[in-house]
C-alpha positions, 0 to 999 in steps of 0.5 A: 311819106316820101323820104327823099323830100327831106334833104332838098327841103332843108336847102330850099328857099321861098316858094320851093320851101313852101312847096315842100311843107305840103305832104305829097301823095303816098304811093299807096294812094288809090287812083280814084283819090290821087291828085296829079299834075300833068306837066310838059316842058319845052326847051332849047335842047336836051341837057339841063346843064347846057340848054334853056327851059323856055315854057312849062304847061300843066293840067291837074288830074283829080281821080278820073277827071281832068280839071281844065280850070286849073290848067296853066302855061308860062313862057319863061323870060330869057336873059339879056341877049338870049336866043332860042336859035334853031330850037324855034323850029320845034317849039315855035317860040320866037325870041320876041316871045321869050323876051316878053315872057314871065320872070323865071322865079315867078313862072316857077312859083306859079308851077310849084303852087299848082304842083303842091300836094300832087304827084307829077305826071309826064311822058318821059319824065326825065325831061320835065324833072331834069329841067325843072329841078335845075331851074329850081336849084338856080332860083330857090337853092335846091332841086325838085323831088316829087313822086313821078308817074310816067306814061312813057314808062307805063306803056313800055312796061305794058308792051314788054309784058305783052311780048311786044318790045318797043322800038324807035317811035313806038313810045312817042306820045303821039304814037301811044295815043294813036294805039289807044284811039285818042285824037291827034294833037299838034306836038310841042306846045307845052300846054297841049302836050300836058293835056295829051299826057293827062288823057293818055294817063286816063286811057292807061287807067281804063285799060290796065289793071292798076289800083294805086300810084305804086302800080304805075311807078317804076 
């Protein structure tokens, strides 16, 4: 059990409350049995209290398999008058696409249903956890607490153990994937980046001496 889940569960409403009713995977879960959800978000900036979550992409990972049939992608509809501004040059979503997006509560509901009973897998997870938790707080009265596996942290620790201390671009997902011989994808589409993270996780599993979820966590 993950004891930190009890507090937000008491305050959560709706789909978030239902999410907390399902027990997450234990830290001792063997990786061959682990169920994860690779997640990526696109936003208008870096700070959840100032910037907007505009899209979420996710891909399930079951043991050693990526389940593309369970993949999902949502663009969140902005409030009236909202504009993505200069962030469009990064995530390539237009104001018209945002205006035609999914209601934020519905988008979060889809995401929480996919995440239920799983650990969250991400590359530099504070972005995903920060923005999604803030959105859950606004929509469902509580933040999101979930077990995290972060490929950014896994690679950083691996490089440090090897005596190669990462700098600058060394830990960006595209650069990490290149070192593991994975193909190059176009960045900053939430679904593509979630898939890229899932593939990197499997590459880490194949290359490192890891056996359970605890081996991959900070």
